[in-house]
N, CA, C and O atoms as a CHARMM CRD file, in Angstrom:
* protein
*
  308
    1    1 MET  N     42.41600  -9.73700 -56.30900 PROA 1      0.00000
    2    1 MET  CA    42.79800  -8.67900 -55.78800 PROA 1      0.00000
    3    1 MET  C     44.55000  -8.67900 -55.69700 PROA 1      0.00000
    4    1 MET  O     45.12100  -7.72000 -56.21600 PROA 1      0.00000
    5    2 ALA  N     45.45600  -9.85700 -54.97800 PROA 2      0.00000
    6    2 ALA  CA    46.66800  -9.87200 -54.88200 PROA 2      0.00000
    7    2 ALA  C     47.06400 -10.25000 -56.11700 PROA 2      0.00000
    8    2 ALA  O     48.17500  -9.84800 -56.46000 PROA 2      0.00000
    9    3 ARG  N     46.26900 -11.11300 -57.10200 PROA 3      0.00000
   10    3 ARG  CA    46.72500 -11.40100 -58.09900 PROA 3      0.00000
   11    3 ARG  C     46.94800 -10.10000 -59.35300 PROA 3      0.00000
   12    3 ARG  O     47.77800  -9.93300 -60.24700 PROA 3      0.00000
   13    4 ARG  N     45.80700  -9.36600 -58.89900 PROA 4      0.00000
   14    4 ARG  CA    46.04300  -8.17400 -60.26500 PROA 4      0.00000
   15    4 ARG  C     47.45400  -7.38800 -59.36100 PROA 4      0.00000
   16    4 ARG  O     48.44800  -7.11700 -60.03500 PROA 4      0.00000
   17    5 ARG  N     47.45800  -7.12700 -58.15900 PROA 5      0.00000
   18    5 ARG  CA    48.75900  -6.50200 -57.97800 PROA 5      0.00000
   19    5 ARG  C     50.04700  -7.05500 -57.98200 PROA 5      0.00000
   20    5 ARG  O     50.92900  -6.20500 -57.86600 PROA 5      0.00000
   21    6 PHE  N     50.40300  -8.13200 -58.07100 PROA 6      0.00000
   22    6 PHE  CA    51.50100  -9.08400 -58.72100 PROA 6      0.00000
   23    6 PHE  C     51.48100  -8.70500 -59.96600 PROA 6      0.00000
   24    6 PHE  O     52.39800  -7.96600 -60.32600 PROA 6      0.00000
   25    7 ASP  N     50.45000  -9.09900 -60.94700 PROA 7      0.00000
   26    7 ASP  CA    50.19200  -8.23100 -62.14900 PROA 7      0.00000
   27    7 ASP  C     50.96400  -7.31100 -62.86800 PROA 7      0.00000
   28    7 ASP  O     51.69800  -7.10900 -63.83500 PROA 7      0.00000
   29    8 GLU  N     50.25400  -6.74100 -61.61000 PROA 8      0.00000
   30    8 GLU  CA    50.80000  -5.02900 -61.99700 PROA 8      0.00000
   31    8 GLU  C     52.47900  -4.72500 -61.78000 PROA 8      0.00000
   32    8 GLU  O     53.16100  -3.93100 -62.42800 PROA 8      0.00000
   33    9 ALA  N     52.83800  -5.45800 -60.85800 PROA 9      0.00000
   34    9 ALA  CA    54.09600  -5.10200 -60.27200 PROA 9      0.00000
   35    9 ALA  C     55.13100  -5.89900 -61.53200 PROA 9      0.00000
   36    9 ALA  O     56.28800  -5.52200 -61.72400 PROA 9      0.00000
   37   10 MET  N     54.75200  -6.57000 -61.99500 PROA 10     0.00000
   38   10 MET  CA    55.45200  -7.30500 -63.10400 PROA 10     0.00000
   39   10 MET  C     55.23700  -6.83800 -64.39600 PROA 10     0.00000
   40   10 MET  O     56.14100  -7.05100 -65.20500 PROA 10     0.00000
   41   11 ASP  N     54.45500  -6.37500 -64.69100 PROA 11     0.00000
   42   11 ASP  CA    54.19000  -4.83900 -65.65100 PROA 11     0.00000
   43   11 ASP  C     54.97500  -3.45300 -65.52800 PROA 11     0.00000
   44   11 ASP  O     55.33700  -2.70200 -66.43300 PROA 11     0.00000
   45   12 LEU  N     55.15900  -3.31100 -63.91800 PROA 12     0.00000
   46   12 LEU  CA    55.98600  -2.12400 -63.93500 PROA 12     0.00000
   47   12 LEU  C     57.37700  -2.37100 -64.18000 PROA 12     0.00000
   48   12 LEU  O     58.08900  -1.64000 -64.86900 PROA 12     0.00000
   49   13 ALA  N     57.83600  -3.66800 -63.46300 PROA 13     0.00000
   50   13 ALA  CA    59.36100  -4.06400 -63.46200 PROA 13     0.00000
   51   13 ALA  C     59.43900  -3.96700 -65.13700 PROA 13     0.00000
   52   13 ALA  O     60.12400  -3.07600 -65.63900 PROA 13     0.00000
   53   14 ARG  N     58.68700  -4.95000 -66.00400 PROA 14     0.00000
   54   14 ARG  CA    59.29300  -5.14000 -67.27800 PROA 14     0.00000
   55   14 ARG  C     59.13400  -3.82800 -68.08700 PROA 14     0.00000
   56   14 ARG  O     59.67500  -3.81400 -69.19300 PROA 14     0.00000
   57   15 ASN  N     58.52800  -2.83400 -67.72100 PROA 15     0.00000
   58   15 ASN  CA    58.31000  -1.86500 -68.37600 PROA 15     0.00000
   59   15 ASN  C     59.57200  -0.68900 -68.12100 PROA 15     0.00000
   60   15 ASN  O     59.90200   0.24100 -68.85700 PROA 15     0.00000
   61   16 ARG  N     60.06500  -1.06100 -66.95100 PROA 16     0.00000
   62   16 ARG  CA    60.95100  -0.51100 -66.69600 PROA 16     0.00000
   63   16 ARG  C     62.46800  -1.00000 -66.80500 PROA 16     0.00000
   64   16 ARG  O     63.39100  -0.30800 -66.37500 PROA 16     0.00000
   65   17 GLY  N     62.62900  -2.04800 -67.31800 PROA 17     0.00000
   66   17 GLY  CA    63.28900  -3.25100 -67.67300 PROA 17     0.00000
   67   17 GLY  C     64.12300  -3.39900 -66.44200 PROA 17     0.00000
   68   17 GLY  O     65.32700  -3.17300 -66.55800 PROA 17     0.00000
   69   18 GLU  N     63.70800  -3.70400 -65.42700 PROA 18     0.00000
   70   18 GLU  CA    64.06900  -4.16100 -64.33300 PROA 18     0.00000
   71   18 GLU  C     63.88200  -5.81400 -63.69700 PROA 18     0.00000
   72   18 GLU  O     63.28400  -6.19800 -62.69200 PROA 18     0.00000
   73   19 LYS  N     64.60600  -6.52900 -64.67000 PROA 19     0.00000
   74   19 LYS  CA    64.61900  -7.78700 -64.69400 PROA 19     0.00000
   75   19 LYS  C     64.24900  -8.48100 -63.28600 PROA 19     0.00000
   76   19 LYS  O     63.20700  -9.09400 -63.05300 PROA 19     0.00000
   77   20 SER  N     65.34400  -8.25300 -62.37200 PROA 20     0.00000
   78   20 SER  CA    65.02900  -8.71700 -61.02200 PROA 20     0.00000
   79   20 SER  C     63.96400  -8.58300 -60.28300 PROA 20     0.00000
   80   20 SER  O     63.48600  -9.47800 -59.58500 PROA 20     0.00000
   81   21 LEU  N     63.39200  -7.07300 -60.43800 PROA 21     0.00000
   82   21 LEU  CA    62.10300  -6.89300 -59.80000 PROA 21     0.00000
   83   21 LEU  C     60.98100  -7.75200 -60.12300 PROA 21     0.00000
   84   21 LEU  O     60.22500  -8.38000 -59.38200 PROA 21     0.00000
   85   22 GLU  N     61.04600  -7.61800 -61.79100 PROA 22     0.00000
   86   22 GLU  CA    59.99500  -8.56400 -62.04200 PROA 22     0.00000
   87   22 GLU  C     59.95700 -10.07800 -61.33000 PROA 22     0.00000
   88   22 GLU  O     59.04700 -10.68900 -60.77000 PROA 22     0.00000
   89   23 LEU  N     61.58600 -10.46200 -61.65000 PROA 23     0.00000
   90   23 LEU  CA    61.53800 -11.79200 -61.24900 PROA 23     0.00000
   91   23 LEU  C     60.74000 -12.46100 -59.80000 PROA 23     0.00000
   92   23 LEU  O     60.06700 -13.47000 -59.58900 PROA 23     0.00000
   93   24 ARG  N     61.27000 -11.19000 -58.88200 PROA 24     0.00000
   94   24 ARG  CA    60.61200 -11.21600 -57.21800 PROA 24     0.00000
   95   24 ARG  C     59.32600 -11.27700 -57.36500 PROA 24     0.00000
   96   24 ARG  O     58.73000 -12.17200 -56.76600 PROA 24     0.00000
   97   25 ALA  N     58.56000 -10.30900 -58.22300 PROA 25     0.00000
   98   25 ALA  CA    57.10900 -10.34400 -58.23300 PROA 25     0.00000
   99   25 ALA  C     56.50000 -11.90700 -58.91500 PROA 25     0.00000
  100   25 ALA  O     55.53100 -12.55200 -58.51500 PROA 25     0.00000
  101   26 ALA  N     57.34100 -12.19500 -59.94800 PROA 26     0.00000
  102   26 ALA  CA    56.78400 -13.15000 -60.26400 PROA 26     0.00000
  103   26 ALA  C     56.69900 -14.70800 -59.48900 PROA 26     0.00000
  104   26 ALA  O     55.87700 -15.62200 -59.55500 PROA 26     0.00000
  105   27 MET  N     58.14500 -14.48800 -58.63200 PROA 27     0.00000
  106   27 MET  CA    58.15300 -15.82500 -57.65400 PROA 27     0.00000
  107   27 MET  C     57.07100 -15.27800 -56.61300 PROA 27     0.00000
  108   27 MET  O     56.55400 -16.24300 -56.05000 PROA 27     0.00000
  109   28 SER  N     56.64100 -14.27200 -56.24100 PROA 28     0.00000
  110   28 SER  CA    55.83600 -13.78200 -55.14800 PROA 28     0.00000
  111   28 SER  C     54.28700 -14.44100 -55.80000 PROA 28     0.00000
  112   28 SER  O     53.54900 -14.97900 -54.97400 PROA 28     0.00000
  113   29 LEU  N     53.73300 -14.37500 -57.56900 PROA 29     0.00000
  114   29 LEU  CA    52.79800 -14.60800 -57.48400 PROA 29     0.00000
  115   29 LEU  C     52.66000 -16.12800 -57.54300 PROA 29     0.00000
  116   29 LEU  O     51.61800 -16.68500 -57.19800 PROA 29     0.00000
  117   30 ALA  N     53.93900 -16.91400 -58.07000 PROA 30     0.00000
  118   30 ALA  CA    53.70900 -18.36600 -58.23200 PROA 30     0.00000
  119   30 ALA  C     53.46400 -18.94500 -57.07400 PROA 30     0.00000
  120   30 ALA  O     52.76400 -19.95200 -56.96600 PROA 30     0.00000
  121   31 ARG  N     54.09700 -18.27300 -55.99100 PROA 31     0.00000
  122   31 ARG  CA    53.92800 -18.79100 -54.47300 PROA 31     0.00000
  123   31 ARG  C     52.14900 -18.79400 -54.41400 PROA 31     0.00000
  124   31 ARG  O     51.55500 -19.86200 -54.26900 PROA 31     0.00000
  125   32 LEU  N     51.54000 -17.72000 -54.52000 PROA 32     0.00000
  126   32 LEU  CA    50.48600 -17.35500 -54.36200 PROA 32     0.00000
  127   32 LEU  C     49.63700 -18.50200 -55.27600 PROA 32     0.00000
  128   32 LEU  O     48.90700 -19.31000 -54.70300 PROA 32     0.00000
  129   33 LEU  N     49.76600 -18.50200 -56.46800 PROA 33     0.00000
  130   33 LEU  CA    48.99100 -19.66100 -57.54600 PROA 33     0.00000
  131   33 LEU  C     49.21300 -21.19000 -56.81700 PROA 33     0.00000
  132   33 LEU  O     48.38900 -22.10300 -56.77300 PROA 33     0.00000
  133   34 ASP  N     50.72400 -21.16600 -56.21000 PROA 34     0.00000
  134   34 ASP  CA    51.12400 -22.50000 -55.81900 PROA 34     0.00000
  135   34 ASP  C     49.97700 -23.23900 -54.40500 PROA 34     0.00000
  136   34 ASP  O     49.49500 -24.33700 -54.12500 PROA 34     0.00000
  137   35 ARG  N     49.97700 -21.90000 -53.86800 PROA 35     0.00000
  138   35 ARG  CA    48.88000 -21.78300 -52.40300 PROA 35     0.00000
  139   35 ARG  C     47.52300 -22.09400 -52.54100 PROA 35     0.00000
  140   35 ARG  O     46.84000 -22.47300 -51.59000 PROA 35     0.00000
  141   36 GLN  N     46.93700 -21.89800 -54.11500 PROA 36     0.00000
  142   36 GLN  CA    45.61400 -21.98900 -54.14700 PROA 36     0.00000
  143   36 GLN  C     45.61100 -23.49000 -55.03000 PROA 36     0.00000
  144   36 GLN  O     44.52300 -23.83400 -55.49200 PROA 36     0.00000
  145   37 GLY  N     46.81500 -24.38500 -55.27000 PROA 37     0.00000
  146   37 GLY  CA    46.43900 -25.34400 -55.82400 PROA 37     0.00000
  147   37 GLY  C     46.64400 -25.07400 -57.69500 PROA 37     0.00000
  148   37 GLY  O     46.16900 -25.93500 -58.43500 PROA 37     0.00000
  149   38 ARG  N     47.17400 -24.17400 -58.15000 PROA 38     0.00000
  150   38 ARG  CA    47.28200 -23.69100 -59.49200 PROA 38     0.00000
  151   38 ARG  C     48.77800 -23.72300 -59.85600 PROA 38     0.00000
  152   38 ARG  O     49.44900 -22.86600 -60.43200 PROA 38     0.00000
  153   39 ARG  N     49.24900 -25.33300 -59.21100 PROA 39     0.00000
  154   39 ARG  CA    50.68800 -25.34900 -59.90400 PROA 39     0.00000
  155   39 ARG  C     51.27200 -25.05000 -61.10200 PROA 39     0.00000
  156   39 ARG  O     52.29200 -24.38400 -61.28000 PROA 39     0.00000
  157   40 GLU  N     50.57900 -25.57000 -61.90700 PROA 40     0.00000
  158   40 GLU  CA    50.91400 -24.88200 -63.46100 PROA 40     0.00000
  159   40 GLU  C     50.78300 -24.01800 -63.72100 PROA 40     0.00000
  160   40 GLU  O     51.75500 -23.67100 -64.39100 PROA 40     0.00000
  161   41 GLU  N     50.02100 -23.18700 -63.61900 PROA 41     0.00000
  162   41 GLU  CA    49.70700 -21.98400 -63.86700 PROA 41     0.00000
  163   41 GLU  C     50.91200 -21.30300 -63.00400 PROA 41     0.00000
  164   41 GLU  O     51.42000 -20.35000 -63.59500 PROA 41     0.00000
  165   42 ALA  N     51.36900 -21.54300 -61.96300 PROA 42     0.00000
  166   42 ALA  CA    52.74100 -21.17500 -60.95600 PROA 42     0.00000
  167   42 ALA  C     53.64700 -20.88100 -61.66700 PROA 42     0.00000
  168   42 ALA  O     54.28000 -19.82500 -61.69500 PROA 42     0.00000
  169   43 TYR  N     53.83500 -22.37800 -62.67400 PROA 43     0.00000
  170   43 TYR  CA    55.02900 -22.46600 -63.02700 PROA 43     0.00000
  171   43 TYR  C     55.24300 -21.81400 -64.53600 PROA 43     0.00000
  172   43 TYR  O     56.36600 -21.80800 -65.04000 PROA 43     0.00000
  173   44 ALA  N     54.55300 -21.48600 -64.94900 PROA 44     0.00000
  174   44 ALA  CA    53.93400 -21.12000 -66.09800 PROA 44     0.00000
  175   44 ALA  C     54.16500 -19.66100 -66.14200 PROA 44     0.00000
  176   44 ALA  O     54.55200 -19.06200 -67.14500 PROA 44     0.00000
  177   45 THR  N     53.91200 -19.13700 -65.02500 PROA 45     0.00000
  178   45 THR  CA    53.90900 -17.61800 -64.62300 PROA 45     0.00000
  179   45 THR  C     55.51300 -17.26100 -64.41500 PROA 45     0.00000
  180   45 THR  O     56.05100 -16.28900 -64.94500 PROA 45     0.00000
  181   46 LEU  N     56.26300 -18.31800 -63.45600 PROA 46     0.00000
  182   46 LEU  CA    57.63400 -17.83400 -63.56200 PROA 46     0.00000
  183   46 LEU  C     58.67100 -18.74500 -64.43700 PROA 46     0.00000
  184   46 LEU  O     59.80400 -18.64700 -63.96600 PROA 46     0.00000
  185   47 ALA  N     58.62100 -19.40500 -65.31500 PROA 47     0.00000
  186   47 ALA  CA    59.53500 -19.89100 -66.11800 PROA 47     0.00000
  187   47 ALA  C     59.77900 -19.07100 -66.80000 PROA 47     0.00000
  188   47 ALA  O     60.91300 -18.59900 -66.72400 PROA 47     0.00000
  189   48 PRO  N     58.73500 -18.47300 -67.87400 PROA 48     0.00000
  190   48 PRO  CA    59.61300 -17.39800 -68.34200 PROA 48     0.00000
  191   48 PRO  C     60.34500 -16.60600 -68.24100 PROA 48     0.00000
  192   48 PRO  O     61.26700 -16.48000 -69.04600 PROA 48     0.00000
  193   49 VAL  N     60.15500 -15.76200 -67.14500 PROA 49     0.00000
  194   49 VAL  CA    61.01000 -14.97800 -66.53500 PROA 49     0.00000
  195   49 VAL  C     62.28300 -14.98000 -66.07800 PROA 49     0.00000
  196   49 VAL  O     63.20000 -14.17000 -66.21500 PROA 49     0.00000
  197   50 PHE  N     62.17400 -16.33500 -65.33800 PROA 50     0.00000
  198   50 PHE  CA    63.72700 -16.90900 -65.13400 PROA 50     0.00000
  199   50 PHE  C     64.53400 -17.11400 -66.17600 PROA 50     0.00000
  200   50 PHE  O     65.72800 -16.82200 -66.11100 PROA 50     0.00000
  201   51 GLY  N     63.97300 -17.64600 -67.27100 PROA 51     0.00000
  202   51 GLY  CA    64.37500 -18.08100 -68.72000 PROA 51     0.00000
  203   51 GLY  C     65.26100 -16.78000 -69.37600 PROA 51     0.00000
  204   51 GLY  O     66.18600 -16.83400 -70.18600 PROA 51     0.00000
  205   52 TRP  N     64.67100 -15.65000 -68.76100 PROA 52     0.00000
  206   52 TRP  CA    65.32500 -14.36400 -69.60600 PROA 52     0.00000
  207   52 TRP  C     66.99500 -14.21600 -68.96300 PROA 52     0.00000
  208   52 TRP  O     67.91400 -13.58700 -69.48800 PROA 52     0.00000
  209   53 PHE  N     67.02800 -14.85200 -67.92700 PROA 53     0.00000
  210   53 PHE  CA    68.37700 -14.77200 -67.18600 PROA 53     0.00000
  211   53 PHE  C     69.85200 -15.41900 -67.91300 PROA 53     0.00000
  212   53 PHE  O     69.91900 -16.64200 -68.02800 PROA 53     0.00000
  213   54 THR  N     70.66800 -14.81500 -68.24900 PROA 54     0.00000
  214   54 THR  CA    72.14300 -15.73000 -68.75000 PROA 54     0.00000
  215   54 THR  C     72.76700 -16.05100 -67.65200 PROA 54     0.00000
  216   54 THR  O     73.26200 -17.17800 -67.66100 PROA 54     0.00000
  217   55 GLU  N     72.94300 -15.25300 -66.44800 PROA 55     0.00000
  218   55 GLU  CA    74.12100 -15.27900 -65.62800 PROA 55     0.00000
  219   55 GLU  C     73.43800 -15.00600 -64.18300 PROA 55     0.00000
  220   55 GLU  O     72.22800 -14.96900 -63.95900 PROA 55     0.00000
  221   56 GLY  N     74.57600 -14.80700 -63.18100 PROA 56     0.00000
  222   56 GLY  CA    74.24500 -14.43700 -62.03700 PROA 56     0.00000
  223   56 GLY  C     73.19800 -15.49400 -61.08600 PROA 56     0.00000
  224   56 GLY  O     72.35600 -15.15300 -60.25500 PROA 56     0.00000
  225   57 PHE  N     73.56200 -16.80900 -61.50900 PROA 57     0.00000
  226   57 PHE  CA    72.47200 -17.88600 -61.51700 PROA 57     0.00000
  227   57 PHE  C     73.14600 -18.25300 -59.95400 PROA 57     0.00000
  228   57 PHE  O     72.82300 -19.38000 -59.57800 PROA 57     0.00000
  229   58 ASP  N     73.92100 -17.58000 -59.10300 PROA 58     0.00000
  230   58 ASP  CA    74.80500 -17.83500 -57.89700 PROA 58     0.00000
  231   58 ASP  C     73.80000 -16.88200 -57.07800 PROA 58     0.00000
  232   58 ASP  O     74.07600 -16.96600 -55.88100 PROA 58     0.00000
  233   59 THR  N     72.71400 -15.99200 -57.32000 PROA 59     0.00000
  234   59 THR  CA    72.25700 -14.93600 -56.27800 PROA 59     0.00000
  235   59 THR  C     71.41100 -15.86500 -55.51600 PROA 59     0.00000
  236   59 THR  O     71.24300 -17.08100 -55.61700 PROA 59     0.00000
  237   60 ALA  N     70.88000 -14.90300 -54.65900 PROA 60     0.00000
  238   60 ALA  CA    69.96500 -15.26700 -54.04000 PROA 60     0.00000
  239   60 ALA  C     68.35900 -15.49700 -54.60500 PROA 60     0.00000
  240   60 ALA  O     67.67400 -16.51100 -54.47600 PROA 60     0.00000
  241   61 ASP  N     68.07900 -14.49700 -55.12200 PROA 61     0.00000
  242   61 ASP  CA    67.00900 -14.46600 -55.68800 PROA 61     0.00000
  243   61 ASP  C     66.54200 -15.88100 -57.03600 PROA 61     0.00000
  244   61 ASP  O     65.48700 -16.51300 -57.08300 PROA 61     0.00000
  245   62 LEU  N     67.80900 -16.00400 -58.01300 PROA 62     0.00000
  246   62 LEU  CA    67.75900 -17.05100 -58.91800 PROA 62     0.00000
  247   62 LEU  C     67.96000 -18.12100 -58.04900 PROA 62     0.00000
  248   62 LEU  O     66.89100 -18.72800 -58.11100 PROA 62     0.00000
  249   63 LYS  N     68.69200 -18.72000 -57.27300 PROA 63     0.00000
  250   63 LYS  CA    68.39000 -19.46900 -56.39300 PROA 63     0.00000
  251   63 LYS  C     67.03400 -20.05900 -56.05300 PROA 63     0.00000
  252   63 LYS  O     66.47600 -21.13700 -56.25700 PROA 63     0.00000
  253   64 SER  N     66.70500 -18.82400 -55.40200 PROA 64     0.00000
  254   64 SER  CA    65.36700 -19.40200 -54.86500 PROA 64     0.00000
  255   64 SER  C     63.73800 -19.60700 -56.44200 PROA 64     0.00000
  256   64 SER  O     62.69700 -20.26200 -56.49800 PROA 64     0.00000
  257   65 ALA  N     64.26100 -18.87700 -57.13800 PROA 65     0.00000
  258   65 ALA  CA    63.57700 -19.04500 -58.22100 PROA 65     0.00000
  259   65 ALA  C     64.00200 -20.37900 -58.76200 PROA 65     0.00000
  260   65 ALA  O     63.01800 -21.08800 -58.55300 PROA 65     0.00000
  261   66 LYS  N     64.60000 -20.85700 -59.13800 PROA 66     0.00000
  262   66 LYS  CA    65.40400 -22.21300 -59.32800 PROA 66     0.00000
  263   66 LYS  C     64.54400 -23.37800 -58.43600 PROA 66     0.00000
  264   66 LYS  O     63.96600 -24.36500 -58.89200 PROA 66     0.00000
  265   67 ALA  N     64.62000 -23.05400 -57.37300 PROA 67     0.00000
  266   67 ALA  CA    64.15900 -23.86300 -56.22000 PROA 67     0.00000
  267   67 ALA  C     62.61800 -24.12100 -56.43700 PROA 67     0.00000
  268   67 ALA  O     62.10500 -25.24000 -56.44100 PROA 67     0.00000
  269   68 LEU  N     62.03800 -23.07900 -56.59300 PROA 68     0.00000
  270   68 LEU  CA    60.78600 -22.84100 -56.48100 PROA 68     0.00000
  271   68 LEU  C     60.42500 -23.27400 -58.14600 PROA 68     0.00000
  272   68 LEU  O     59.26500 -23.67800 -58.06700 PROA 68     0.00000
  273   69 LEU  N     60.74800 -23.35600 -59.23200 PROA 69     0.00000
  274   69 LEU  CA    60.48100 -24.14200 -60.30200 PROA 69     0.00000
  275   69 LEU  C     60.82700 -25.41400 -60.13200 PROA 69     0.00000
  276   69 LEU  O     59.98000 -26.21700 -60.52200 PROA 69     0.00000
  277   70 ASP  N     61.93400 -25.91800 -59.61200 PROA 70     0.00000
  278   70 ASP  CA    61.91400 -27.20600 -59.54000 PROA 70     0.00000
  279   70 ASP  C     60.69200 -27.94000 -58.23200 PROA 70     0.00000
  280   70 ASP  O     60.33500 -29.11200 -58.35600 PROA 70     0.00000
  281   71 SER  N     60.39100 -27.43100 -57.54400 PROA 71     0.00000
  282   71 SER  CA    59.32200 -27.86200 -56.71400 PROA 71     0.00000
  283   71 SER  C     57.79800 -27.78000 -57.36600 PROA 71     0.00000
  284   71 SER  O     56.89400 -28.56600 -57.08300 PROA 71     0.00000
  285   72 LEU  N     57.68100 -26.53800 -58.41000 PROA 72     0.00000
  286   72 LEU  CA    56.33800 -26.90600 -58.90900 PROA 72     0.00000
  287   72 LEU  C     56.78700 -28.08100 -59.93900 PROA 72     0.00000
  288   72 LEU  O     56.02300 -29.04300 -59.87100 PROA 72     0.00000
  289   73 GLY  N     57.64200 -28.20400 -60.69800 PROA 73     0.00000
  290   73 GLY  CA    57.74800 -28.98500 -61.76800 PROA 73     0.00000
  291   73 GLY  C     57.72800 -30.20000 -60.92000 PROA 73     0.00000
  292   73 GLY  O     56.61500 -30.66500 -61.16400 PROA 73     0.00000
  293   74 ALA  N     58.16300 -30.79700 -60.27400 PROA 74     0.00000
  294   74 ALA  CA    57.94900 -32.08000 -59.44900 PROA 74     0.00000
  295   74 ALA  C     56.78700 -32.18400 -59.12100 PROA 74     0.00000
  296   74 ALA  O     56.33700 -33.32900 -59.17000 PROA 74     0.00000
  297   75 ALA  N     55.92500 -31.16200 -58.70100 PROA 75     0.00000
  298   75 ALA  CA    54.49100 -31.46900 -57.99900 PROA 75     0.00000
  299   75 ALA  C     53.60700 -31.73900 -59.31500 PROA 75     0.00000
  300   75 ALA  O     52.52700 -32.32800 -59.25800 PROA 75     0.00000
  301   76 GLY  N     54.12900 -31.28600 -60.42100 PROA 76     0.00000
  302   76 GLY  CA    53.30600 -31.35700 -61.46100 PROA 76     0.00000
  303   76 GLY  C     53.50200 -33.00100 -62.31400 PROA 76     0.00000
  304   76 GLY  O     52.64600 -33.42000 -63.09400 PROA 76     0.00000
  305   77 ALA  N     54.70500 -33.72200 -61.99400 PROA 77     0.00000
  306   77 ALA  CA    55.08700 -34.50100 -62.55500 PROA 77     0.00000
  307   77 ALA  C     54.47400 -35.98100 -62.19100 PROA 77     0.00000
  308   77 ALA  O     54.86200 -36.97700 -62.80100 PROA 77     0.00000
């Protein structure tokens, strides 16, 4: 149920062109997947959304996303 809601939030944000909101939904979904032991899926969910950004890497959301990706990547190594 939670997974479906996060997917819906990401789709809605994507359709509206709200990249920051899509990033937040992707981070929330990635955290959920990580807690379920699905780290590779968590990384695969967040990495493409994070990859769209070309600036603003000093913002709290992008710093958090980077830290989460780093922890997911390190866990999978």
